[in-house]
Steps between C-alpha positions, in 0.01 A plus 500: 500500500153542357633562149700177509195291602299654207606266219356512154281199561366615839179669361439193292523279805257718695263501202499124498433476878217748466350329193500160676388587854416870514679763708540244788732294280771747588522351849741250348755781529332749739569254788874587470428830672541336842858420419573826325381699803710279731803599293415869549508505873714199601761470230551821294706664774706181559587467136619863484689459824684190370693726256532247214465499124278194441273278709726204414793682663293488817566124519866547617403790719255281692665156476863377524726227366504298183125442494442875482755535219338217306151640551608846380668379187215260419226762549691754293520276193165332550309827541719722281545275199222239507191642674573851376548414132188277499302796638649729228420231240136490611466873495644502145254230389211700650615818320526306169143368554377852570653653185396199289137537608507874455655521158399161360844416376719195546686436827834479307470864389381628839790327680746737325322801654490345850864392488587846367331661802675256725839594355428865564412415864811289542719789376362766726481258795865406450613864465292653782468229765231500765462886504417509130268203530308666791459832308388338171268271698319803654463666156384180334253430780340841443458427130360157564244614753385800281456264209296241690281769666430653155406163363260437798326840443463446125373144524250565777346789304450300180144485369508122550580552869326833580691582813521325832126485536468329157780257592305403813184444304673276247691278746369275779521618855762240606756664278516808724541320834827595669539194721489127418226266622636286780368152568424401143583150393657596173773757443537744212172396342508656154212733453461594867658690780822352641381214718731356763463211729577567873835322464590700187407819674718415795786409262483829309439736795692335783778295341609601147618857575755401769588146392592537132759690312369699202688765292416847629307358800775311691424442866720742695582693184758399246599511135468833322272635778782448752742654249284817502471504879876466547566785257270743685644810663444375853276273703210754502510519121521129473185451710304778326602386152384144568175630648432715197581204271250282680227764479560574130539128411170391651280812508575716198648300225241213446181699442550613143588141408194363684261743325636401155477134601133539587434687173660221291232259634242718308713580202639154430264238645608247236857466642566160648622425845867499406473815289321731746821700568529594128191713547719770640712511185199491273349790687810706427505392139133547421383805691791748538565771247845509335671734743378311810605171346850625487477617862381156614773317306749743661341425838548126452860546387556719809359230731707242315822701508471594869467128588787388271730774630455394859549132425818561301639720773381264776633186340837662422533624863472136615753365252756776568461576869410152629693271268770671293619743768463250774643181349684591175687825533497661843767766460383680185453872470152657492568595140560134421179385665295765323649389166429136569148587619427663167613192320288276722196724434539434126559126564180474716321677209624245246414204717151646551460533121588133458255394772229720336547296181444179692200609709168467330265536794513472880175391651472495876856630547392708796334190662816300448719768659268522803486129550869429432600752766232426759650516845811701400338820596496420867880470503536827312297671769645327811867547391463865608332425832643164628869447557481114462423516125811401303607450136389134507147620595473706187667238279256227611206743477595562135526130409227333709202661323619356165474149643170570664364647179619202290349241733157679513487543124600142412348301785197689620193678363528799730456828306615858555464682742441209743844374393648786704398345825697182432801655335533768764472244778760274336739787435465645847566164667804449274669835563429487874664154513798631300531801726523301823731225370749745358725742683369857560673798344816600680418718804748766396331523155166523657617778738637690204164464312312611811720807535455578133125454469393486869160335426413440864213288614480179710665297221833679562485504879773233537743688272412846639613413853804695595484729189462848645620712209187433294154644538279218367171537322195523727137585472395194304143541629493833322641348182218240501254786546658679202485167300126452562434863436696482175290208387178682581634816328574321175194278478267782590664732249487228236130436555418872541666594175329208329153595634545861389613390153193284477273793599423384857619824655364471857638160583824595322541810723431290807769247396747784437420663841576169675823484300583854602448417869736204463756724332471756784561219754832428319588868486406544870722208603801608298466858612433430863796270542705706268658365179820406679321282751231377253747360249784409731 
């Protein structure tokens, strides 16, 4: 999971955030922790219990009738061929930019190397399937992390930097603040700590993480994260794997990138606003000896290949399992489906190459995705815990944000993230209306789903009546306690590691101790109630 979300351009994006608004700039993605930890305790076990191959397949497990069939087929092609290949294309463009800046050669030449790496990934992904992708991801992640840690150590010890103490002397105090300033009139003021108005703070911290769909941080889990949860050995492994992913993703991985990002402010003060992220590449190029340069290039290719492998496998699983096998050929042998899957993997690769040649740059892509899916997240969460949600709820929740987004962009002057309040409100009203004016899912289908997943809770009380052969989930108060404790665990660990890295050992140890206490609360709960009760 954590290898997949480490793309080649991720360190560059973090460098740009740090260069513009200091360490606090990372709250633009740190806020997703709330949703990630919700997935750990409320959804990881349910995904594993569903016993399916892809999260799109879940559509027909949860809903019934023609609307469910349409939604499954549409999502399979939309996510597998369109969204997926655009993401791969963007990752390719980023890798081309990295190599071009590093070697100083033309993009046309570099593209051959990137496409060659992509072909290698497509071949081993097609031959090995998810197992091979997972194993190579783990190996590639280790290489990528070692490389970025080595770069951080080398750069911070340069004579121009002179260690962490020298870095602090050369940069203003605001750069090292961990939290944004709330109540400021202007957001993202260049040359200062991340400043958020009260409304922007509320949008980021209390709305975005549950309302919007975003790759790798889907509300309720989903995408390649759900794919990993569903492939886990059992429910316990699913929960622990997702918990470890969340800790590694937020606490461990970012600090080498942040340190290099801070150093680039000293090393390359002449870089303009739009070029700040290139400081990371220039630091590799200008200050690493020959052997370590090779290691860093290998690290970036490892990060690139782990992301591409997952996206090729993930997109192919949608096309085969949720479209071809469901609507085209339903009676084929497993050998036939494996053969077609390998062909589709290569086709997805070719389409991605063509899109790469079209894409020049994607500015604000993350913002567009968040706004164009605002409000969908609530349906993705509630479909597990409220029987009345149906296929039309999800269909409308996918379409409504696009209309809301278009209206706000063309007819108002409202800016992100305040746009979330309006789009989420419009989307929520739309899907609720669609839910109550359309028929609910067939009761027999709901009973089968309840028996299969047994989510429990007040939202299933009407369906659960009379079903005595299922022991539904309980202990939601404890799950909320685990969720809050998990949030404290990760944020305190994140800040503690950061303070220690920056030489503030006492406060760093205090943060880590608070995180440890939160972790012990989770361990105490799961141990006291027993794993069987805690996860079921």
